[in-house]
mmCIF file of the N, C-alpha and C atoms, coordinates in Angstrom:
data_MODEL
# 
_entry.id   MODEL 
# 
loop_
_atom_site.group_PDB 
_atom_site.id 
_atom_site.type_symbol 
_atom_site.label_atom_id 
_atom_site.label_alt_id 
_atom_site.label_comp_id 
_atom_site.label_asym_id 
_atom_site.label_entity_id 
_atom_site.label_seq_id 
_atom_site.pdbx_PDB_ins_code 
_atom_site.Cartn_x 
_atom_site.Cartn_y 
_atom_site.Cartn_z 
_atom_site.occupancy 
_atom_site.B_iso_or_equiv 
_atom_site.pdbx_formal_charge 
_atom_site.auth_seq_id 
_atom_site.auth_comp_id 
_atom_site.auth_asym_id 
_atom_site.auth_atom_id 
_atom_site.pdbx_PDB_model_num 
ATOM 1   N N  . MET A 1 1  ? 281.987 146.158 262.480 1.00 0.00 ? 1  MET A N  1 
ATOM 2   C CA . MET A 1 1  ? 282.401 146.345 261.082 1.00 0.00 ? 1  MET A CA 1 
ATOM 3   C C  . MET A 1 1  ? 281.451 147.176 260.303 1.00 0.00 ? 1  MET A C  1 
ATOM 4   N N  . LYS A 1 2  ? 281.828 148.246 259.618 1.00 0.00 ? 2  LYS A N  1 
ATOM 5   C CA . LYS A 1 2  ? 280.973 149.138 258.948 1.00 0.00 ? 2  LYS A CA 1 
ATOM 6   C C  . LYS A 1 2  ? 280.580 148.457 257.614 1.00 0.00 ? 2  LYS A C  1 
ATOM 7   N N  . GLU A 1 3  ? 279.282 148.501 257.286 1.00 0.00 ? 3  GLU A N  1 
ATOM 8   C CA . GLU A 1 3  ? 278.765 148.006 256.069 1.00 0.00 ? 3  GLU A CA 1 
ATOM 9   C C  . GLU A 1 3  ? 279.011 148.866 254.856 1.00 0.00 ? 3  GLU A C  1 
ATOM 10  N N  . LYS A 1 4  ? 279.494 148.258 253.796 1.00 0.00 ? 4  LYS A N  1 
ATOM 11  C CA . LYS A 1 4  ? 279.752 149.085 252.587 1.00 0.00 ? 4  LYS A CA 1 
ATOM 12  C C  . LYS A 1 4  ? 278.470 149.317 251.776 1.00 0.00 ? 4  LYS A C  1 
ATOM 13  N N  . LEU A 1 5  ? 278.267 150.601 251.534 1.00 0.00 ? 5  LEU A N  1 
ATOM 14  C CA . LEU A 1 5  ? 276.977 150.926 250.762 1.00 0.00 ? 5  LEU A CA 1 
ATOM 15  C C  . LEU A 1 5  ? 277.250 150.705 249.281 1.00 0.00 ? 5  LEU A C  1 
ATOM 16  N N  . GLN A 1 6  ? 276.074 150.452 248.600 1.00 0.00 ? 6  GLN A N  1 
ATOM 17  C CA . GLN A 1 6  ? 276.113 150.321 247.138 1.00 0.00 ? 6  GLN A CA 1 
ATOM 18  C C  . GLN A 1 6  ? 276.519 151.630 246.443 1.00 0.00 ? 6  GLN A C  1 
ATOM 19  N N  . ALA A 1 7  ? 276.982 151.634 245.147 1.00 0.00 ? 7  ALA A N  1 
ATOM 20  C CA . ALA A 1 7  ? 277.301 152.827 244.504 1.00 0.00 ? 7  ALA A CA 1 
ATOM 21  C C  . ALA A 1 7  ? 276.021 153.687 244.376 1.00 0.00 ? 7  ALA A C  1 
ATOM 22  N N  . TYR A 1 8  ? 276.232 155.011 244.517 1.00 0.00 ? 8  TYR A N  1 
ATOM 23  C CA . TYR A 1 8  ? 275.103 155.938 244.353 1.00 0.00 ? 8  TYR A CA 1 
ATOM 24  C C  . TYR A 1 8  ? 274.530 155.858 242.944 1.00 0.00 ? 8  TYR A C  1 
ATOM 25  N N  . LYS A 1 9  ? 273.144 155.890 242.941 1.00 0.00 ? 9  LYS A N  1 
ATOM 26  C CA . LYS A 1 9  ? 272.392 155.931 241.754 1.00 0.00 ? 9  LYS A CA 1 
ATOM 27  C C  . LYS A 1 9  ? 271.646 157.294 241.772 1.00 0.00 ? 9  LYS A C  1 
ATOM 28  N N  . PRO A 1 10 ? 271.906 158.221 240.900 1.00 0.00 ? 10 PRO A N  1 
ATOM 29  C CA . PRO A 1 10 ? 271.237 159.596 240.950 1.00 0.00 ? 10 PRO A CA 1 
ATOM 30  C C  . PRO A 1 10 ? 269.779 159.448 240.846 1.00 0.00 ? 10 PRO A C  1 
ATOM 31  N N  . ILE A 1 11 ? 269.097 160.461 241.427 1.00 0.00 ? 11 ILE A N  1 
ATOM 32  C CA . ILE A 1 11 ? 267.601 160.477 241.355 1.00 0.00 ? 11 ILE A CA 1 
ATOM 33  C C  . ILE A 1 11 ? 267.120 161.465 240.226 1.00 0.00 ? 11 ILE A C  1 
ATOM 34  N N  . ALA A 1 12 ? 265.922 161.408 239.900 1.00 0.00 ? 12 ALA A N  1 
ATOM 35  C CA . ALA A 1 12 ? 265.323 162.251 238.825 1.00 0.00 ? 12 ALA A CA 1 
ATOM 36  C C  . ALA A 1 12 ? 265.366 163.767 239.220 1.00 0.00 ? 12 ALA A C  1 
ATOM 37  N N  . CYS A 1 13 ? 265.633 164.525 238.211 1.00 0.00 ? 13 CYS A N  1 
ATOM 38  C CA . CYS A 1 13 ? 265.832 166.032 238.385 1.00 0.00 ? 13 CYS A CA 1 
ATOM 39  C C  . CYS A 1 13 ? 264.519 166.680 239.036 1.00 0.00 ? 13 CYS A C  1 
ATOM 40  N N  . HIS A 1 14 ? 263.417 166.193 238.597 1.00 0.00 ? 14 HIS A N  1 
ATOM 41  C CA . HIS A 1 14 ? 262.153 166.851 239.055 1.00 0.00 ? 14 HIS A CA 1 
ATOM 42  C C  . HIS A 1 14 ? 261.994 166.590 240.576 1.00 0.00 ? 14 HIS A C  1 
ATOM 43  N N  . LEU A 1 15 ? 262.562 165.446 241.122 1.00 0.00 ? 15 LEU A N  1 
ATOM 44  C CA . LEU A 1 15 ? 262.456 165.103 242.460 1.00 0.00 ? 15 LEU A CA 1 
ATOM 45  C C  . LEU A 1 15 ? 263.366 166.071 243.299 1.00 0.00 ? 15 LEU A C  1 
ATOM 46  N N  . HIS A 1 16 ? 264.548 166.395 242.736 1.00 0.00 ? 16 HIS A N  1 
ATOM 47  C CA . HIS A 1 16 ? 265.475 167.446 243.323 1.00 0.00 ? 16 HIS A CA 1 
ATOM 48  C C  . HIS A 1 16 ? 264.682 168.681 243.606 1.00 0.00 ? 16 HIS A C  1 
ATOM 49  N N  . ASP A 1 17 ? 263.991 169.098 242.522 1.00 0.00 ? 17 ASP A N  1 
ATOM 50  C CA . ASP A 1 17 ? 263.217 170.407 242.624 1.00 0.00 ? 17 ASP A CA 1 
ATOM 51  C C  . ASP A 1 17 ? 262.209 170.355 243.764 1.00 0.00 ? 17 ASP A C  1 
ATOM 52  N N  . GLN A 1 18 ? 261.509 169.256 243.840 1.00 0.00 ? 18 GLN A N  1 
ATOM 53  C CA . GLN A 1 18 ? 260.455 169.128 244.891 1.00 0.00 ? 18 GLN A CA 1 
ATOM 54  C C  . GLN A 1 18 ? 261.102 169.141 246.314 1.00 0.00 ? 18 GLN A C  1 
ATOM 55  N N  . ILE A 1 19 ? 262.228 168.415 246.359 1.00 0.00 ? 19 ILE A N  1 
ATOM 56  C CA . ILE A 1 19 ? 262.930 168.345 247.654 1.00 0.00 ? 19 ILE A CA 1 
ATOM 57  C C  . ILE A 1 19 ? 263.492 169.652 248.129 1.00 0.00 ? 19 ILE A C  1 
ATOM 58  N N  . GLU A 1 20 ? 264.164 170.318 247.222 1.00 0.00 ? 20 GLU A N  1 
ATOM 59  C CA . GLU A 1 20 ? 264.754 171.627 247.521 1.00 0.00 ? 20 GLU A CA 1 
ATOM 60  C C  . GLU A 1 20 ? 263.625 172.609 247.942 1.00 0.00 ? 20 GLU A C  1 
ATOM 61  N N  . SER A 1 21 ? 262.480 172.681 247.093 1.00 0.00 ? 21 SER A N  1 
ATOM 62  C CA . SER A 1 21 ? 261.456 173.560 247.386 1.00 0.00 ? 21 SER A CA 1 
ATOM 63  C C  . SER A 1 21 ? 260.814 173.280 248.806 1.00 0.00 ? 21 SER A C  1 
ATOM 64  N N  . SER A 1 22 ? 260.646 171.995 249.169 1.00 0.00 ? 22 SER A N  1 
ATOM 65  C CA . SER A 1 22 ? 260.048 171.671 250.488 1.00 0.00 ? 22 SER A CA 1 
ATOM 66  C C  . SER A 1 22 ? 261.063 172.151 251.588 1.00 0.00 ? 22 SER A C  1 
ATOM 67  N N  . ILE A 1 23 ? 262.335 172.048 251.438 1.00 0.00 ? 23 ILE A N  1 
ATOM 68  C CA . ILE A 1 23 ? 263.288 172.531 252.394 1.00 0.00 ? 23 ILE A CA 1 
ATOM 69  C C  . ILE A 1 23 ? 263.129 174.041 252.563 1.00 0.00 ? 23 ILE A C  1 
ATOM 70  N N  . VAL A 1 24 ? 263.172 174.758 251.538 1.00 0.00 ? 24 VAL A N  1 
ATOM 71  C CA . VAL A 1 24 ? 263.107 176.257 251.573 1.00 0.00 ? 24 VAL A CA 1 
ATOM 72  C C  . VAL A 1 24 ? 261.823 176.709 252.148 1.00 0.00 ? 24 VAL A C  1 
ATOM 73  N N  . LYS A 1 25 ? 260.640 176.042 251.870 1.00 0.00 ? 25 LYS A N  1 
ATOM 74  C CA . LYS A 1 25 ? 259.393 176.454 252.306 1.00 0.00 ? 25 LYS A CA 1 
ATOM 75  C C  . LYS A 1 25 ? 258.974 175.855 253.676 1.00 0.00 ? 25 LYS A C  1 
ATOM 76  N N  . LYS A 1 26 ? 259.925 174.996 254.224 1.00 0.00 ? 26 LYS A N  1 
ATOM 77  C CA . LYS A 1 26 ? 259.740 174.325 255.466 1.00 0.00 ? 26 LYS A CA 1 
ATOM 78  C C  . LYS A 1 26 ? 258.336 173.515 255.513 1.00 0.00 ? 26 LYS A C  1 
ATOM 79  N N  . GLN A 1 27 ? 258.094 172.809 254.352 1.00 0.00 ? 27 GLN A N  1 
ATOM 80  C CA . GLN A 1 27 ? 256.884 172.067 254.195 1.00 0.00 ? 27 GLN A CA 1 
ATOM 81  C C  . GLN A 1 27 ? 256.993 170.668 254.801 1.00 0.00 ? 27 GLN A C  1 
ATOM 82  N N  . SER A 1 28 ? 255.895 170.208 255.376 1.00 0.00 ? 28 SER A N  1 
ATOM 83  C CA . SER A 1 28 ? 255.807 168.851 255.814 1.00 0.00 ? 28 SER A CA 1 
ATOM 84  C C  . SER A 1 28 ? 255.769 167.871 254.705 1.00 0.00 ? 28 SER A C  1 
ATOM 85  N N  . VAL A 1 29 ? 256.501 166.790 254.752 1.00 0.00 ? 29 VAL A N  1 
ATOM 86  C CA . VAL A 1 29 ? 256.543 165.869 253.626 1.00 0.00 ? 29 VAL A CA 1 
ATOM 87  C C  . VAL A 1 29 ? 256.326 164.447 254.227 1.00 0.00 ? 29 VAL A C  1 
ATOM 88  N N  . ARG A 1 30 ? 255.770 163.599 253.373 1.00 0.00 ? 30 ARG A N  1 
ATOM 89  C CA . ARG A 1 30 ? 255.570 162.166 253.710 1.00 0.00 ? 30 ARG A CA 1 
ATOM 90  C C  . ARG A 1 30 ? 256.537 161.354 252.801 1.00 0.00 ? 30 ARG A C  1 
ATOM 91  N N  . ILE A 1 31 ? 257.471 160.647 253.522 1.00 0.00 ? 31 ILE A N  1 
ATOM 92  C CA . ILE A 1 31 ? 258.453 159.866 252.674 1.00 0.00 ? 31 ILE A CA 1 
ATOM 93  C C  . ILE A 1 31 ? 258.421 158.407 253.122 1.00 0.00 ? 31 ILE A C  1 
ATOM 94  N N  . SER A 1 32 ? 258.913 157.547 252.186 1.00 0.00 ? 32 SER A N  1 
ATOM 95  C CA . SER A 1 32 ? 259.304 156.192 252.537 1.00 0.00 ? 32 SER A CA 1 
ATOM 96  C C  . SER A 1 32 ? 260.662 155.967 251.964 1.00 0.00 ? 32 SER A C  1 
ATOM 97  N N  . PHE A 1 33 ? 261.378 155.174 252.707 1.00 0.00 ? 33 PHE A N  1 
ATOM 98  C CA . PHE A 1 33 ? 262.811 154.883 252.255 1.00 0.00 ? 33 PHE A CA 1 
ATOM 99  C C  . PHE A 1 33 ? 263.169 153.446 252.679 1.00 0.00 ? 33 PHE A C  1 
ATOM 100 N N  . GLU A 1 34 ? 264.069 152.952 251.866 1.00 0.00 ? 34 GLU A N  1 
ATOM 101 C CA . GLU A 1 34 ? 264.645 151.583 252.202 1.00 0.00 ? 34 GLU A CA 1 
ATOM 102 C C  . GLU A 1 34 ? 265.724 151.793 253.183 1.00 0.00 ? 34 GLU A C  1 
ATOM 103 N N  . GLU A 1 35 ? 265.683 150.976 254.231 1.00 0.00 ? 35 GLU A N  1 
ATOM 104 C CA . GLU A 1 35 ? 266.694 151.004 255.293 1.00 0.00 ? 35 GLU A CA 1 
ATOM 105 C C  . GLU A 1 35 ? 267.972 150.284 254.755 1.00 0.00 ? 35 GLU A C  1 
ATOM 106 N N  . PRO A 1 36 ? 269.083 150.956 254.615 1.00 0.00 ? 36 PRO A N  1 
ATOM 107 C CA . PRO A 1 36 ? 270.297 150.233 254.062 1.00 0.00 ? 36 PRO A CA 1 
ATOM 108 C C  . PRO A 1 36 ? 270.656 148.970 254.821 1.00 0.00 ? 36 PRO A C  1 
ATOM 109 N N  . GLY A 1 37 ? 271.001 147.955 254.146 1.00 0.00 ? 37 GLY A N  1 
ATOM 110 C CA . GLY A 1 37 ? 271.334 146.690 254.832 1.00 0.00 ? 37 GLY A CA 1 
ATOM 111 C C  . GLY A 1 37 ? 270.150 145.748 255.014 1.00 0.00 ? 37 GLY A C  1 
ATOM 112 N N  . SER A 1 38 ? 269.100 146.266 255.539 1.00 0.00 ? 38 SER A N  1 
ATOM 113 C CA . SER A 1 38 ? 267.954 145.378 255.837 1.00 0.00 ? 38 SER A CA 1 
ATOM 114 C C  . SER A 1 38 ? 266.931 145.246 254.676 1.00 0.00 ? 38 SER A C  1 
ATOM 115 N N  . GLY A 1 39 ? 266.836 146.307 253.884 1.00 0.00 ? 39 GLY A N  1 
ATOM 116 C CA . GLY A 1 39 ? 265.848 146.327 252.852 1.00 0.00 ? 39 GLY A CA 1 
ATOM 117 C C  . GLY A 1 39 ? 264.471 146.665 253.277 1.00 0.00 ? 39 GLY A C  1 
ATOM 118 N N  . LYS A 1 40 ? 264.335 146.845 254.622 1.00 0.00 ? 40 LYS A N  1 
ATOM 119 C CA . LYS A 1 40 ? 263.071 147.211 255.203 1.00 0.00 ? 40 LYS A CA 1 
ATOM 120 C C  . LYS A 1 40 ? 262.663 148.644 254.757 1.00 0.00 ? 40 LYS A C  1 
ATOM 121 N N  . VAL A 1 41 ? 261.324 148.817 254.440 1.00 0.00 ? 41 VAL A N  1 
ATOM 122 C CA . VAL A 1 41 ? 260.828 150.131 253.880 1.00 0.00 ? 41 VAL A CA 1 
ATOM 123 C C  . VAL A 1 41 ? 260.179 150.838 255.155 1.00 0.00 ? 41 VAL A C  1 
ATOM 124 N N  . ILE A 1 42 ? 260.711 152.045 255.385 1.00 0.00 ? 42 ILE A N  1 
ATOM 125 C CA . ILE A 1 42 ? 260.136 152.832 256.524 1.00 0.00 ? 42 ILE A CA 1 
ATOM 126 C C  . ILE A 1 42 ? 259.455 154.078 256.007 1.00 0.00 ? 42 ILE A C  1 
ATOM 127 N N  . SER A 1 43 ? 258.344 154.433 256.642 1.00 0.00 ? 43 SER A N  1 
ATOM 128 C CA . SER A 1 43 ? 257.576 155.653 256.180 1.00 0.00 ? 43 SER A CA 1 
ATOM 129 C C  . SER A 1 43 ? 257.530 156.553 257.437 1.00 0.00 ? 43 SER A C  1 
ATOM 130 N N  . CYS A 1 44 ? 257.483 157.835 257.076 1.00 0.00 ? 44 CYS A N  1 
ATOM 131 C CA . CYS A 1 44 ? 257.330 158.880 258.139 1.00 0.00 ? 44 CYS A CA 1 
ATOM 132 C C  . CYS A 1 44 ? 256.958 160.243 257.465 1.00 0.00 ? 44 CYS A C  1 
ATOM 133 N N  . GLN A 1 45 ? 256.359 161.083 258.371 1.00 0.00 ? 45 GLN A N  1 
ATOM 134 C CA . GLN A 1 45 ? 256.093 162.439 258.012 1.00 0.00 ? 45 GLN A CA 1 
ATOM 135 C C  . GLN A 1 45 ? 257.033 163.358 258.753 1.00 0.00 ? 45 GLN A C  1 
ATOM 136 N N  . THR A 1 46 ? 257.694 164.207 258.070 1.00 0.00 ? 46 THR A N  1 
ATOM 137 C CA . THR A 1 46 ? 258.645 165.094 258.679 1.00 0.00 ? 46 THR A CA 1 
ATOM 138 C C  . THR A 1 46 ? 258.831 166.377 257.920 1.00 0.00 ? 46 THR A C  1 
ATOM 139 N N  . ILE A 1 47 ? 259.746 167.250 258.381 1.00 0.00 ? 47 ILE A N  1 
ATOM 140 C CA . ILE A 1 47 ? 260.152 168.395 257.685 1.00 0.00 ? 47 ILE A CA 1 
ATOM 141 C C  . ILE A 1 47 ? 261.607 168.173 257.355 1.00 0.00 ? 47 ILE A C  1 
ATOM 142 N N  . LEU A 1 48 ? 262.006 168.407 256.218 1.00 0.00 ? 48 LEU A N  1 
ATOM 143 C CA . LEU A 1 48 ? 263.473 168.163 255.833 1.00 0.00 ? 48 LEU A CA 1 
ATOM 144 C C  . LEU A 1 48 ? 264.133 169.547 256.123 1.00 0.00 ? 48 LEU A C  1 
ATOM 145 N N  . SER A 1 49 ? 265.371 169.338 256.788 1.00 0.00 ? 49 SER A N  1 
ATOM 146 C CA . SER A 1 49 ? 266.037 170.564 257.182 1.00 0.00 ? 49 SER A CA 1 
ATOM 147 C C  . SER A 1 49 ? 267.238 170.937 256.272 1.00 0.00 ? 49 SER A C  1 
ATOM 148 N N  . ASP A 1 50 ? 267.762 170.047 255.450 1.00 0.00 ? 50 ASP A N  1 
ATOM 149 C CA . ASP A 1 50 ? 268.942 170.385 254.646 1.00 0.00 ? 50 ASP A CA 1 
ATOM 150 C C  . ASP A 1 50 ? 269.060 169.180 253.566 1.00 0.00 ? 50 ASP A C  1 
ATOM 151 N N  . TRP A 1 51 ? 269.955 169.692 252.623 1.00 0.00 ? 51 TRP A N  1 
ATOM 152 C CA . TRP A 1 51 ? 270.350 168.658 251.528 1.00 0.00 ? 51 TRP A CA 1 
ATOM 153 C C  . TRP A 1 51 ? 271.750 168.973 251.180 1.00 0.00 ? 51 TRP A C  1 
ATOM 154 N N  . TYR A 1 52 ? 272.549 167.865 250.976 1.00 0.00 ? 52 TYR A N  1 
ATOM 155 C CA . TYR A 1 52 ? 274.012 168.068 250.765 1.00 0.00 ? 52 TYR A CA 1 
ATOM 156 C C  . TYR A 1 52 ? 274.566 166.955 249.881 1.00 0.00 ? 52 TYR A C  1 
ATOM 157 N N  . VAL A 1 53 ? 275.754 167.110 249.358 1.00 0.00 ? 53 VAL A N  1 
ATOM 158 C CA . VAL A 1 53 ? 276.488 166.003 248.688 1.00 0.00 ? 53 VAL A CA 1 
ATOM 159 C C  . VAL A 1 53 ? 277.699 165.687 249.436 1.00 0.00 ? 53 VAL A C  1 
ATOM 160 N N  . LYS A 1 54 ? 277.929 164.414 249.596 1.00 0.00 ? 54 LYS A N  1 
ATOM 161 C CA . LYS A 1 54 ? 279.128 163.888 250.336 1.00 0.00 ? 54 LYS A CA 1 
ATOM 162 C C  . LYS A 1 54 ? 279.647 162.598 249.656 1.00 0.00 ? 54 LYS A C  1 
ATOM 163 N N  . GLU A 1 55 ? 280.891 162.571 249.280 1.00 0.00 ? 55 GLU A N  1 
ATOM 164 C CA . GLU A 1 55 ? 281.486 161.396 248.645 1.00 0.00 ? 55 GLU A CA 1 
ATOM 165 C C  . GLU A 1 55 ? 280.761 160.835 247.545 1.00 0.00 ? 55 GLU A C  1 
ATOM 166 N N  . GLY A 1 56 ? 280.220 161.670 246.634 1.00 0.00 ? 56 GLY A N  1 
ATOM 167 C CA . GLY A 1 56 ? 279.525 161.374 245.435 1.00 0.00 ? 56 GLY A CA 1 
ATOM 168 C C  . GLY A 1 56 ? 277.966 160.975 245.650 1.00 0.00 ? 56 GLY A C  1 
ATOM 169 N N  . GLY A 1 57 ? 277.591 161.061 246.868 1.00 0.00 ? 57 GLY A N  1 
ATOM 170 C CA . GLY A 1 57 ? 276.095 160.695 247.184 1.00 0.00 ? 57 GLY A CA 1 
ATOM 171 C C  . GLY A 1 57 ? 275.469 161.971 247.611 1.00 0.00 ? 57 GLY A C  1 
ATOM 172 N N  . GLU A 1 58 ? 274.097 161.900 247.317 1.00 0.00 ? 58 GLU A N  1 
ATOM 173 C CA . GLU A 1 58 ? 273.270 163.104 247.734 1.00 0.00 ? 58 GLU A CA 1 
ATOM 174 C C  . GLU A 1 58 ? 272.418 162.658 248.930 1.00 0.00 ? 58 GLU A C  1 
ATOM 175 N N  . TYR A 1 59 ? 272.332 163.569 249.936 1.00 0.00 ? 59 TYR A N  1 
ATOM 176 C CA . TYR A 1 59 ? 271.569 163.259 251.151 1.00 0.00 ? 59 TYR A CA 1 
ATOM 177 C C  . TYR A 1 59 ? 270.661 164.364 251.529 1.00 0.00 ? 59 TYR A C  1 
ATOM 178 N N  . ILE A 1 60 ? 269.605 163.953 252.308 1.00 0.00 ? 60 ILE A N  1 
ATOM 179 C CA . ILE A 1 60 ? 268.743 164.906 252.942 1.00 0.00 ? 60 ILE A CA 1 
ATOM 180 C C  . ILE A 1 60 ? 268.854 164.630 254.406 1.00 0.00 ? 60 ILE A C  1 
ATOM 181 N N  . VAL A 1 61 ? 268.528 165.705 255.143 1.00 0.00 ? 61 VAL A N  1 
ATOM 182 C CA . VAL A 1 61 ? 268.517 165.593 256.699 1.00 0.00 ? 61 VAL A CA 1 
ATOM 183 C C  . VAL A 1 61 ? 267.074 165.705 257.072 1.00 0.00 ? 61 VAL A C  1 
ATOM 184 N N  . LEU A 1 62 ? 266.571 164.740 257.788 1.00 0.00 ? 62 LEU A N  1 
ATOM 185 C CA . LEU A 1 62 ? 265.206 164.709 258.265 1.00 0.00 ? 62 LEU A CA 1 
ATOM 186 C C  . LEU A 1 62 ? 265.090 165.591 259.500 1.00 0.00 ? 62 LEU A C  1 
ATOM 187 N N  . GLY A 1 63 ? 263.894 165.873 259.885 1.00 0.00 ? 63 GLY A N  1 
ATOM 188 C CA . GLY A 1 63 ? 263.675 166.759 261.042 1.00 0.00 ? 63 GLY A CA 1 
ATOM 189 C C  . GLY A 1 63 ? 264.206 166.186 262.370 1.00 0.00 ? 63 GLY A C  1 
ATOM 190 N N  . ASN A 1 64 ? 264.330 164.886 262.478 1.00 0.00 ? 64 ASN A N  1 
ATOM 191 C CA . ASN A 1 64 ? 264.926 164.243 263.663 1.00 0.00 ? 64 ASN A CA 1 
ATOM 192 C C  . ASN A 1 64 ? 266.395 164.199 263.645 1.00 0.00 ? 64 ASN A C  1 
ATOM 193 N N  . GLY A 1 65 ? 266.987 164.691 262.600 1.00 0.00 ? 65 GLY A N  1 
ATOM 194 C CA . GLY A 1 65 ? 268.504 164.696 262.461 1.00 0.00 ? 65 GLY A CA 1 
ATOM 195 C C  . GLY A 1 65 ? 269.069 163.539 261.682 1.00 0.00 ? 65 GLY A C  1 
ATOM 196 N N  . GLN A 1 66 ? 268.188 162.588 261.307 1.00 0.00 ? 66 GLN A N  1 
ATOM 197 C CA . GLN A 1 66 ? 268.692 161.455 260.495 1.00 0.00 ? 66 GLN A CA 1 
ATOM 198 C C  . GLN A 1 66 ? 269.067 161.910 259.089 1.00 0.00 ? 66 GLN A C  1 
ATOM 199 N N  . HIS A 1 67 ? 270.174 161.279 258.585 1.00 0.00 ? 67 HIS A N  1 
ATOM 200 C CA . HIS A 1 67 ? 270.636 161.626 257.270 1.00 0.00 ? 67 HIS A CA 1 
ATOM 201 C C  . HIS A 1 67 ? 270.254 160.407 256.373 1.00 0.00 ? 67 HIS A C  1 
ATOM 202 N N  . LEU A 1 68 ? 269.700 160.747 255.235 1.00 0.00 ? 68 LEU A N  1 
ATOM 203 C CA . LEU A 1 68 ? 269.143 159.715 254.257 1.00 0.00 ? 68 LEU A CA 1 
ATOM 204 C C  . LEU A 1 68 ? 269.742 159.944 252.976 1.00 0.00 ? 68 LEU A C  1 
ATOM 205 N N  . ARG A 1 69 ? 270.398 158.917 252.435 1.00 0.00 ? 69 ARG A N  1 
ATOM 206 C CA . ARG A 1 69 ? 270.923 158.975 251.050 1.00 0.00 ? 69 ARG A CA 1 
ATOM 207 C C  . ARG A 1 69 ? 269.768 158.932 250.075 1.00 0.00 ? 69 ARG A C  1 
ATOM 208 N N  . LEU A 1 70 ? 269.727 159.811 249.114 1.00 0.00 ? 70 LEU A N  1 
ATOM 209 C CA . LEU A 1 70 ? 268.526 159.966 248.285 1.00 0.00 ? 70 LEU A CA 1 
ATOM 210 C C  . LEU A 1 70 ? 268.156 158.781 247.346 1.00 0.00 ? 70 LEU A C  1 
ATOM 211 N N  . ASP A 1 71 ? 269.136 157.948 247.052 1.00 0.00 ? 71 ASP A N  1 
ATOM 212 C CA . ASP A 1 71 ? 268.818 156.781 246.225 1.00 0.00 ? 71 ASP A CA 1 
ATOM 213 C C  . ASP A 1 71 ? 268.097 155.652 247.079 1.00 0.00 ? 71 ASP A C  1 
ATOM 214 N N  . TYR A 1 72 ? 267.909 155.823 248.344 1.00 0.00 ? 72 TYR A N  1 
ATOM 215 C CA . TYR A 1 72 ? 267.176 154.935 249.197 1.00 0.00 ? 72 TYR A CA 1 
ATOM 216 C C  . TYR A 1 72 ? 265.749 155.388 249.362 1.00 0.00 ? 72 TYR A C  1 
ATOM 217 N N  . LEU A 1 73 ? 265.493 156.656 248.839 1.00 0.00 ? 73 LEU A N  1 
ATOM 218 C CA . LEU A 1 73 ? 264.148 157.210 248.897 1.00 0.00 ? 73 LEU A CA 1 
ATOM 219 C C  . LEU A 1 73 ? 263.179 156.366 247.928 1.00 0.00 ? 73 LEU A C  1 
ATOM 220 N N  . ARG A 1 74 ? 262.089 156.032 248.490 1.00 0.00 ? 74 ARG A N  1 
ATOM 221 C CA . ARG A 1 74 ? 261.062 155.174 247.687 1.00 0.00 ? 74 ARG A CA 1 
ATOM 222 C C  . ARG A 1 74 ? 259.858 156.043 247.270 1.00 0.00 ? 74 ARG A C  1 
ATOM 223 N N  . SER A 1 75 ? 259.473 156.988 248.114 1.00 0.00 ? 75 SER A N  1 
ATOM 224 C CA . SER A 1 75 ? 258.364 157.848 247.783 1.00 0.00 ? 75 SER A CA 1 
ATOM 225 C C  . SER A 1 75 ? 258.483 159.184 248.484 1.00 0.00 ? 75 SER A C  1 
ATOM 226 N N  . PHE A 1 76 ? 257.953 160.244 247.888 1.00 0.00 ? 76 PHE A N  1 
ATOM 227 C CA . PHE A 1 76 ? 258.151 161.599 248.372 1.00 0.00 ? 76 PHE A CA 1 
ATOM 228 C C  . PHE A 1 76 ? 256.845 162.310 248.070 1.00 0.00 ? 76 PHE A C  1 
ATOM 229 N N  . GLU A 1 77 ? 256.202 162.923 249.098 1.00 0.00 ? 77 GLU A N  1 
ATOM 230 C CA . GLU A 1 77 ? 255.060 163.689 248.893 1.00 0.00 ? 77 GLU A CA 1 
ATOM 231 C C  . GLU A 1 77 ? 254.946 164.864 249.832 1.00 0.00 ? 77 GLU A C  1 
ATOM 232 N N  . ILE A 1 78 ? 254.698 166.065 249.277 1.00 0.00 ? 78 ILE A N  1 
ATOM 233 C CA . ILE A 1 78 ? 254.481 167.246 250.135 1.00 0.00 ? 78 ILE A CA 1 
ATOM 234 C C  . ILE A 1 78 ? 253.116 167.202 250.688 1.00 0.00 ? 78 ILE A C  1 
ATOM 235 N N  . VAL A 1 79 ? 252.923 167.291 251.963 1.00 0.00 ? 79 VAL A N  1 
ATOM 236 C CA . VAL A 1 79 ? 251.643 167.226 252.572 1.00 0.00 ? 79 VAL A CA 1 
ATOM 237 C C  . VAL A 1 79 ? 251.073 168.548 253.161 1.00 0.00 ? 79 VAL A C  1 
ATOM 238 N N  . SER A 1 80 ? 251.884 169.562 253.080 1.00 0.00 ? 80 SER A N  1 
ATOM 239 C CA . SER A 1 80 ? 251.412 170.967 253.553 1.00 0.00 ? 80 SER A CA 1 
ATOM 240 C C  . SER A 1 80 ? 252.080 171.997 252.767 1.00 0.00 ? 80 SER A C  1 
ATOM 241 N N  . ASN A 1 81 ? 251.378 173.159 252.761 1.00 0.00 ? 81 ASN A N  1 
ATOM 242 C CA . ASN A 1 81 ? 252.099 174.312 252.121 1.00 0.00 ? 81 ASN A CA 1 
ATOM 243 C C  . ASN A 1 81 ? 252.553 175.307 253.118 1.00 0.00 ? 81 ASN A C  1 
# 
């Protein structure tokens, strides 16, 4: 049975700018995010490969191909230029 996600909560505009810039510049980022359903917070360093909107939610695609809804993002830091 597929778990129903909570309604999407938009993120701050300045964070959008940082995310989009890091994708275009292919910068390494350090993020932490809440795992849907479990509430567990996961941290990783990656390069974001894409950003998109689907069914009213905004998503990023991590370097390993994982898709992450932006309102589950807990921290975001660019670690290289």
